[in-house]
Each structure stands twice: as structure tokens, then as C-alpha cells.
C-alpha positions as CSV (number, residue, x, y, z in Angstrom):
1,M,55.5,-27.6,71.3
2,N,57.4,-30.7,72.4
3,Y,59.6,-31.6,69.4
4,E,61.1,-34.5,71.3
5,T,57.8,-36.5,71.1
6,A,56.3,-34.9,67.9
7,D,55.4,-37.1,65.0
8,W,56.2,-35.5,61.6
9,Y,53.6,-37.6,59.9
10,S,50.6,-36.9,62.0
11,D,51.3,-33.9,64.2
12,V,49.5,-30.9,62.5
13,S,51.3,-28.5,64.9
14,L,54.4,-29.0,62.8
15,V,52.7,-27.7,59.7
16,D,53.0,-24.0,60.3
17,D,56.8,-23.9,61.0
18,P,58.6,-27.1,59.8
19,H,61.9,-25.2,59.7
20,A,61.9,-24.9,63.5
21,Y,61.3,-28.7,63.8
22,F,64.2,-29.5,61.5
23,D,66.5,-27.0,63.3
24,H,65.7,-29.0,66.5
25,L,66.6,-32.3,64.8
26,R,69.8,-30.8,63.3
27,Q,71.1,-30.0,66.8
28,K,71.2,-33.7,67.4
29,G,73.0,-34.5,64.2
30,S,72.6,-34.9,60.4
31,V,70.9,-38.3,60.7
32,V,68.5,-38.6,63.6
33,P,66.3,-41.6,64.8
34,L,62.7,-40.5,65.4
35,P,60.5,-41.5,68.3
36,H,57.8,-42.9,66.0
37,R,57.4,-45.5,63.3
38,G,60.9,-46.7,63.7
39,A,61.9,-43.9,61.2
40,V,65.1,-42.0,60.8
41,A,65.3,-38.4,59.6
42,V,68.0,-37.1,57.4
43,V,68.4,-33.3,57.8
44,G,72.0,-32.6,56.6
45,Y,72.7,-31.4,53.1
46,E,75.6,-33.7,52.3
47,E,73.8,-36.7,53.9
48,T,70.7,-36.0,51.8
49,V,72.7,-35.9,48.6
50,Q,74.2,-39.2,49.6
51,L,70.8,-40.6,50.3
52,L,69.4,-39.4,46.9
53,L,72.3,-40.9,45.0
54,D,72.6,-44.3,46.9
55,T,70.1,-46.5,45.1
56,E,71.9,-49.6,46.3
57,H,71.1,-49.2,50.0
58,F,67.9,-47.1,49.8
59,S,64.7,-47.7,47.8
60,E,62.3,-45.0,46.5
61,I,59.3,-47.4,46.8
62,N,57.8,-45.3,49.6
63,A,58.7,-41.9,48.0
64,V,55.1,-40.7,48.4
65,T,54.1,-42.1,51.8
66,G,57.5,-41.8,53.6
67,G,57.3,-43.1,57.1
68,M,53.6,-43.9,56.7
69,V,54.6,-46.9,54.5
70,E,53.0,-50.2,55.5
71,L,55.0,-53.2,54.3
72,P,53.0,-56.4,53.7
73,F,55.8,-58.4,55.2
74,I,58.1,-58.4,58.2
75,P,61.6,-57.2,57.3
76,E,64.2,-59.7,58.2
77,G,68.0,-59.7,57.5
78,D,70.2,-57.1,56.0
79,D,68.8,-57.0,52.5
80,I,65.1,-56.7,51.8
81,G,65.4,-55.5,48.2
82,P,63.9,-58.7,46.7
83,E,61.0,-58.7,49.1
84,L,60.2,-55.0,48.4
85,E,60.0,-55.7,44.6
86,A,58.0,-58.9,45.1
87,H,55.4,-56.9,47.1
88,R,55.5,-53.7,45.1
89,K,51.9,-54.1,44.0
90,Q,50.8,-54.3,47.6
91,I,52.5,-51.1,48.7
92,A,50.5,-47.9,48.4
93,F,51.5,-45.5,45.6
94,A,54.5,-47.7,44.7
95,D,53.3,-47.7,41.1
96,Q,54.0,-44.0,40.7
97,I,57.0,-43.0,38.6
98,V,58.6,-41.3,41.6
99,A,58.5,-44.6,43.4
100,E,59.9,-46.7,40.6
101,Q,63.6,-47.5,40.3
102,G,66.3,-49.1,38.1
103,A,65.5,-50.1,34.5
104,R,61.7,-49.6,35.1
105,H,62.2,-46.1,36.2
106,A,64.7,-45.3,33.5
107,D,62.2,-46.5,30.8
108,L,59.4,-44.4,32.1
109,R,61.6,-41.4,32.5
110,S,62.9,-41.7,29.0
111,I,59.3,-41.1,27.7
112,L,58.9,-38.0,29.8
113,S,62.3,-36.6,28.9
114,R,61.2,-36.3,25.3
115,L,58.2,-34.2,26.3
116,F,60.1,-31.4,28.0
117,T,62.7,-30.5,25.5
118,P,64.2,-27.0,25.4
119,S,62.5,-26.4,22.0
120,R,59.1,-27.3,23.3
121,L,59.5,-25.1,26.3
122,K,60.6,-22.2,24.1
123,Q,57.5,-22.6,22.0
124,L,55.4,-22.6,25.1
125,Q,56.6,-19.2,26.3
126,P,53.9,-17.1,24.6
127,Q,51.2,-19.4,25.8
128,L,52.4,-19.1,29.4
129,A,52.2,-15.4,29.2
130,A,48.8,-15.4,27.5
131,T,47.4,-17.7,30.2
132,A,48.8,-15.4,32.9
133,E,47.3,-12.3,31.3
134,G,43.9,-14.0,31.0
135,L,43.8,-14.9,34.7
136,I,45.0,-11.5,35.8
137,D,42.2,-9.9,33.8
138,G,39.7,-11.7,36.0
139,F,40.8,-9.9,39.2
140,H,42.9,-6.9,38.1
141,K,40.2,-4.2,38.6
142,D,39.4,-5.5,42.1
143,G,42.8,-4.5,43.6
144,R,42.8,-7.7,45.6
145,V,43.3,-11.4,45.0
146,D,43.8,-14.8,46.7
147,I,46.9,-15.8,44.7
148,V,46.3,-19.5,45.6
149,R,42.7,-19.9,44.5
150,Q,42.4,-17.2,41.8
151,Y,45.7,-17.5,40.1
152,G,48.1,-20.3,41.1
153,S,45.6,-23.2,41.1
154,P,43.9,-22.4,37.7
155,Y,47.2,-21.3,36.1
156,G,48.9,-24.7,36.7
157,A,45.9,-26.6,35.6
158,L,45.4,-24.5,32.4
159,V,49.1,-24.9,31.4
160,I,49.2,-28.6,31.9
161,S,45.8,-29.0,30.2
162,D,47.0,-27.1,27.2
163,L,50.1,-29.3,27.0
164,L,48.0,-32.4,27.2
165,G,45.6,-31.2,24.6
166,L,42.5,-31.5,26.9
167,S,39.2,-30.1,25.8
168,E,37.4,-27.4,27.8
169,G,35.0,-30.0,29.2
170,T,37.7,-32.4,30.2
171,R,39.9,-29.8,31.9
172,A,36.9,-28.5,33.9
173,K,36.1,-32.0,35.0
174,F,39.6,-32.7,36.1
175,R,39.9,-29.5,38.0
176,G,36.7,-30.4,39.8
177,L,38.1,-33.8,40.7
178,L,41.3,-32.4,42.1
179,E,40.0,-29.2,43.6
180,G,41.0,-29.0,47.2
181,A,42.9,-32.3,47.1
182,I,46.3,-32.4,48.8
183,P,48.7,-35.3,48.9
184,I,48.6,-37.4,52.0
185,P,46.6,-35.2,54.3
186,M,47.6,-35.6,57.9
187,D,44.1,-35.3,59.3
188,A,42.6,-37.9,57.0
189,T,41.6,-41.4,58.0
190,H,43.8,-44.3,56.8
191,E,41.3,-45.1,54.0
192,E,41.1,-41.5,52.9
193,M,44.9,-41.1,53.0
194,M,45.5,-44.2,50.8
195,K,43.0,-42.9,48.1
196,N,44.6,-41.5,45.0
197,P,42.7,-38.5,43.5
198,L,44.4,-39.1,40.2
199,V,42.6,-42.5,39.7
200,P,39.4,-40.9,38.2
201,V,41.6,-38.6,36.1
202,G,43.5,-41.6,34.8
203,K,40.3,-43.3,33.7
204,D,39.5,-40.5,31.3
205,L,43.1,-40.1,30.1
206,F,43.2,-43.8,29.3
207,G,40.4,-43.3,26.8
208,L,42.0,-40.2,25.3
209,I,45.4,-41.9,24.8
210,A,43.8,-45.1,23.5
211,R,42.1,-43.0,20.8
212,R,45.4,-41.3,19.8
213,R,47.2,-44.7,19.7
214,L,44.4,-46.0,17.5
215,A,44.9,-43.1,15.1
216,S,48.6,-44.0,14.7
217,H,47.8,-47.5,13.5
218,P,48.7,-48.0,9.8
219,L,45.1,-49.1,9.0
220,M,43.8,-45.8,10.3
221,R,45.9,-43.7,8.0
222,P,42.8,-42.4,6.0
223,L,41.2,-41.1,9.2
224,R,44.4,-39.9,11.0
225,R,43.7,-36.2,10.5
226,L,40.4,-36.6,12.1
227,L,41.5,-38.6,15.1
228,A,45.0,-37.4,15.9
229,Q,46.0,-34.3,17.7
230,E,49.5,-32.8,18.1
231,D,49.9,-32.6,21.9
232,I,51.7,-34.4,24.7
233,L,48.9,-37.1,24.8
234,N,49.6,-37.9,21.2
235,D,53.4,-38.1,22.0
236,L,52.6,-40.4,24.9
237,A,50.4,-42.6,22.7
238,R,53.2,-43.0,20.1
239,A,56.1,-43.3,22.6
240,T,58.4,-46.2,22.8
241,Y,61.0,-47.3,25.3
242,P,64.7,-47.0,24.4
243,D,64.8,-50.7,23.2
244,G,62.0,-49.9,20.8
245,S,59.2,-51.7,22.7
246,R,55.9,-49.9,23.3
247,P,54.7,-49.2,26.8
248,S,51.3,-50.3,27.9
249,L,48.4,-48.0,27.9
250,V,48.3,-48.3,31.7
251,D,51.9,-47.1,31.9
252,V,51.4,-44.0,29.7
253,T,48.1,-43.2,31.3
254,G,49.9,-43.2,34.7
255,L,52.5,-40.8,33.4
256,A,49.8,-38.5,32.0
257,A,47.9,-38.5,35.2
258,F,51.0,-37.8,37.2
259,L,51.9,-34.9,34.9
260,F,48.4,-33.4,35.5
261,G,48.5,-33.8,39.2
262,A,52.1,-32.9,40.1
263,G,52.4,-30.4,37.3
264,Q,49.9,-28.0,38.7
265,D,50.1,-28.4,42.5
266,T,53.8,-27.8,43.1
267,T,53.9,-24.7,40.9
268,N,50.8,-23.2,42.6
269,R,52.4,-23.7,46.0
270,L,55.8,-22.2,44.9
271,L,54.0,-19.1,43.5
272,A,52.2,-18.6,46.8
273,N,55.4,-19.0,48.8
274,G,57.1,-16.5,46.5
275,F,54.4,-13.8,46.7
276,K,54.5,-14.2,50.5
277,V,58.1,-13.0,50.2
278,I,57.3,-10.3,47.6
279,A,54.4,-8.9,49.7
280,T,56.5,-8.8,52.9
281,R,59.8,-7.7,51.5
282,R,59.4,-4.3,49.9
283,D,63.1,-4.1,48.9
284,I,62.9,-7.4,47.0
285,Q,59.6,-6.4,45.3
286,E,61.2,-3.2,44.0
287,T,64.3,-5.0,42.9
288,L,62.3,-7.4,40.8
289,R,60.2,-4.6,39.3
290,R,63.3,-2.6,38.5
291,D,65.3,-5.5,37.0
292,A,63.4,-8.5,35.7
293,S,66.7,-10.3,35.0
294,R,66.8,-10.9,38.8
295,I,63.7,-13.0,38.7
296,P,65.6,-16.3,38.1
297,D,67.8,-15.6,41.1
298,F,64.7,-14.9,43.1
299,I,63.2,-18.2,42.1
300,E,66.4,-20.2,42.9
301,E,66.6,-18.7,46.4
302,L,62.9,-19.2,46.9
303,L,63.3,-22.9,46.0
304,R,66.0,-23.1,48.7
305,Y,64.3,-20.9,51.3
306,D,60.7,-22.2,51.1
307,G,60.2,-24.6,48.3
308,S,57.0,-26.5,47.6
309,V,58.2,-29.9,48.8
310,K,58.8,-30.5,52.5
311,S,59.6,-34.2,52.5
312,G,59.7,-37.4,50.6
313,G,60.4,-40.9,51.6
314,R,63.0,-43.6,51.2
315,I,63.3,-47.0,52.9
316,C,66.5,-48.8,53.7
317,R,66.8,-51.9,51.5
318,K,70.3,-53.0,52.6
319,T,71.7,-52.3,56.1
320,T,74.2,-49.5,55.9
321,T,75.6,-46.4,57.7
322,L,74.7,-42.8,56.9
323,G,76.1,-39.8,58.7
324,G,77.7,-42.2,61.2
325,V,74.4,-43.8,62.1
326,E,73.7,-47.4,61.3
327,I,70.4,-47.9,59.5
328,K,68.9,-51.3,59.4
329,A,67.1,-52.8,56.3
330,G,63.4,-52.0,56.5
331,T,63.9,-48.6,58.2
332,P,61.7,-45.8,56.7
333,I,63.6,-42.6,56.0
334,L,62.2,-39.1,56.4
335,M,64.1,-37.3,53.6
336,S,63.5,-33.6,53.6
337,H,64.6,-31.3,50.7
338,M,63.5,-28.4,53.0
339,A,65.8,-29.5,55.8
340,A,68.8,-30.0,53.6
341,N,68.2,-26.5,52.0
342,R,68.4,-24.9,55.5
343,D,71.5,-26.7,56.6
344,P,73.9,-23.9,57.8
345,A,76.9,-26.1,57.0
346,R,76.0,-25.6,53.3
347,F,74.1,-22.4,53.3
348,P,75.3,-19.8,55.9
349,E,72.4,-17.9,57.6
350,P,69.9,-20.2,56.0
351,G,66.9,-18.4,57.4
352,R,67.8,-15.2,55.5
353,F,66.4,-14.7,52.0
354,D,69.4,-13.7,49.9
355,M,69.2,-13.5,46.1
356,D,73.0,-12.9,46.0
357,R,73.7,-16.1,47.8
358,P,76.8,-17.9,46.4
359,R,76.1,-21.3,44.8
360,I,72.4,-20.3,44.7
361,K,71.5,-23.2,42.4
362,E,72.9,-25.9,44.6
363,H,69.6,-26.4,46.5
364,L,67.9,-29.7,46.5
365,A,64.3,-28.5,45.9
366,F,64.1,-30.6,42.7
367,G,66.1,-33.5,44.1
368,R,69.3,-35.0,42.8
369,G,70.3,-38.0,40.7
370,A,68.0,-40.3,38.8
371,H,64.9,-38.9,40.4
372,T,65.6,-35.2,39.8
373,C,62.3,-33.6,39.0
374,I,61.9,-33.8,35.2
375,G,59.4,-31.0,35.2
376,A,61.8,-28.5,36.8
377,P,62.5,-26.5,33.6
378,L,58.7,-26.0,33.0
379,A,58.1,-25.1,36.7
380,R,60.8,-22.4,36.5
381,R,59.4,-20.9,33.4
382,E,55.8,-21.0,34.7
383,V,56.9,-19.2,37.9
384,A,59.1,-16.7,36.1
385,V,56.4,-15.7,33.6
386,S,53.9,-15.4,36.4
387,I,56.0,-13.2,38.6
388,E,56.9,-10.9,35.6
389,R,53.3,-10.5,34.5
390,L,51.9,-10.1,38.0
391,L,54.5,-7.4,38.9
392,A,53.8,-5.6,35.6
393,R,50.1,-5.2,36.4
394,M,50.1,-5.1,40.2
395,D,51.9,-2.2,42.0
396,N,52.4,-1.9,45.7
397,I,51.6,-5.5,46.4
398,R,50.9,-6.1,50.1
399,L,49.3,-8.6,52.4
400,S,45.6,-8.1,53.3
401,E,45.6,-7.2,57.0
402,A,42.0,-8.4,57.2
403,H,43.1,-11.9,56.3
404,H,46.7,-12.1,57.5
405,G,46.9,-9.5,60.3
406,P,49.0,-6.4,60.7
407,E,52.7,-6.1,60.1
408,G,54.6,-7.8,62.9
409,A,51.8,-10.2,63.6
410,H,51.1,-11.8,60.3
411,R,49.0,-15.0,60.3
412,F,49.2,-17.8,57.6
413,E,47.5,-21.1,57.4
414,Y,49.0,-24.1,55.7
415,E,47.5,-27.3,54.4
416,P,47.8,-30.3,56.8
417,T,50.2,-32.4,54.8
418,Y,53.8,-33.5,55.5
419,V,54.5,-33.6,51.7
420,L,54.0,-30.0,50.6
421,R,54.7,-26.5,51.9
422,A,51.2,-25.4,50.9
423,L,49.5,-22.2,51.9
424,K,45.7,-22.6,52.1
425,A,45.4,-19.0,50.9
426,L,47.4,-15.8,50.3
427,H,45.3,-12.7,50.2
428,L,47.0,-9.8,48.5
429,E,46.0,-6.2,47.9
430,F,47.6,-4.1,45.2
431,D,47.3,-1.0,43.1
432,P,46.2,-1.9,39.5
433,V,48.6,-0.8,36.8
């Protein structure tokens, strides 16, 4: 593999072991110009934090597409901020909350922040456990499971569907629309890559939210009990911005669609990465069985060691210097949470899984600053409950040699995307408890 000429955004040979590629870049420095797309990679921990917090010089407008961003104008001068905003509607995925910034982002985030309160998450705990048990019942007697397809994928979808208050028919339809979809697949055509699988989901959510908004109208008070439902969609329908104004139906529909898509996929991928560790590290598996209070430490180290997100994007809006490297306005940035979390200057022996690691929660798996993942508390609870219930009912968890090869020669296949660290499958065998 020639890392010198490799293209992070299209070279599928980098998918299986992105850590080795980032180690190669880090040998050159914390901020490294790349050979393609005029992009720059940021692989140092401190520099990544600076990048995340510096909204004056760096824009999130390409957070989804990263270096694949296609600007509808030619960058000129040392400040392209006004041009970026003027052309936002022409930039792919720039309407997603993760790509918004400033007051617009703060307004949208204020709505979501009311949906993931500690009290709501506490109330959700029994439901998370019940959902886990129901899925485990489906494969428990078999003594084997593909944790991606049979547990992680449906678990995330069921949890977010329950939160949104979706009917059985709607949730089945949404799962069908999103089944097998991955963000920004590297082997897709340009047209396929620019398609958003959440668009058809959003169309249905628009109608559901519109109905709930109608139910909140004063003239509909006599029929409110028939029309309204107490769920997150209802909260979104009644939401207001901090100044008291009401968001458009398009805005709240976009938030709901984003919750459904992002809320299930990243959790599924993190669970699979976690059980890859559990199945190959007998000592860790036994520690977690013996002492469930260590599960949170396991999750934090997992987020650092092999989290769900490999990379995101930024674009330089004002010429600046980062890590001693000048970055011109218009330069796309490869920002990698994964690379920062393996920076040996911050985390000694970064390739070693260590639940007793000092400052274990200082990883960047959920970002930092204004765009810190708002669903992080829910994701942590989903994964913790899943690990606890799966370990309680599955003893002697091990990899299926038929699918992944013998010890010392394990094989794993990952989805061809530069966004997520996503196992295609993780086949486990176990002794039913």
C-alpha cells in the first residue's frame, strides 16, 4: 500500500486499517497537506481541538462530504465566508444541522437539546432494556448471531422509532428505506454519493409533524386528544426557538430525519466495534461480566480506540495557520476524530485497549465545542444497556471462525465509506445462558 499517493476519499484499500494510514501521516506532522483535492489532514489531538473550536477560520459547511465538497464558485482572497453562505443551498448536505453554524446552528440545536434531557433518558432506561431483551430472544437459542444485522441495526432503529412515536408500519418502511445505506460510499458514482437516503424518510415525517402541529392549534382543542401524541415528534411540532419564534416544518422535519438516520447507524457501528474487542479479549470479557460498573469505562476507551466516526470535514473560510502550516481560504480539511484519538502525544500507547487509561473521557469521538454530538448521552446508554444484557445472556462469546478465520488470522470486512468505522458483519458464537 502506497500511503504517499493514497486518496482518503476514494481509496477503498484504506478502509480496513485507517489507523495505519493516520500513523503514516502523523510521522510527517500534526497538519499534513494531502496529494489530492488540495486538502489538508489534521491528525494531531491538540490541533484537532483547535480546529473544532475555531469557527472564525473554519466552516462546518462540508462536515458531511469533507474533501469531496464541490464549491459552486472559485475561492479567491483570504476570506470566503460570505461566498460560502451565499452558496450554501448549492453545496451538498449543507442543510444538515451538522453543517450549519452560528445563530442558525444554535437555534436548531436549542430544539434538540430539549429532547435529550437527563429526566427523559432516565425514563427511557426500562424501554432500552426491554428492546434489548426482545431482540436477544430472537437468536438466543441459536448460539450464534451477526451482531450487526440481527442486533445493532434493529436495536438503534427501534429505540429511535419509539422515541419519535412511529407506528409499526412507518418504522418498518423507514428501516426498509435505510437498510444497507451508508453515508458517502466510496465506491458509488457521483450521483449516488450525492443522494440523501433520508429524503424519503423526511417526506413521511413532514406529514406526521404537520398533523401534530395542527393538533396544537387552539381551534383544534376539542380534537387534541385524538390527534396529539406524547413523543419527540410532538415536542418538535410544538418547539420554538429561544426568541419565541416557531421553526418551519421543513426545519423540524430535517431534525427528525437526522435523528432517525444518525441515531441508529453510529450506535450500531459502535456496538459491533465493541463486541469485536469483547470477542477477542477474554480478559476484558470476564472483567465486564464480573463487574458491570466497568462497562462505562469500557465504552469510553472503545470510543477512543475504535469509535464509529472516522472523519468529518471542515473548510478554511479565512486564511490562517494551524500546527505551523499555513492553510489558505477554500482549502478542504480532513478532520479525523479517529486520528486525534490515536495521537501518542495525548494518549500513550494509543494502539493498546486500556480501560484504566488516565483521562479516559478526553477523547474526541463525540467532537468538541458547539458541534459536540447532542445524542452522546443516549448513545452511551444504548451501548451500556446492550452490553450488559448481551453479556448476561451470552456466555463464552467468541468470533465465528467460519466467518472470520482462526485466532491469529482473523478477517474483518468494513463498509467502503470514509465517514464511519463500520463493520459489514460481526459473526459471534456463544453459549446461551
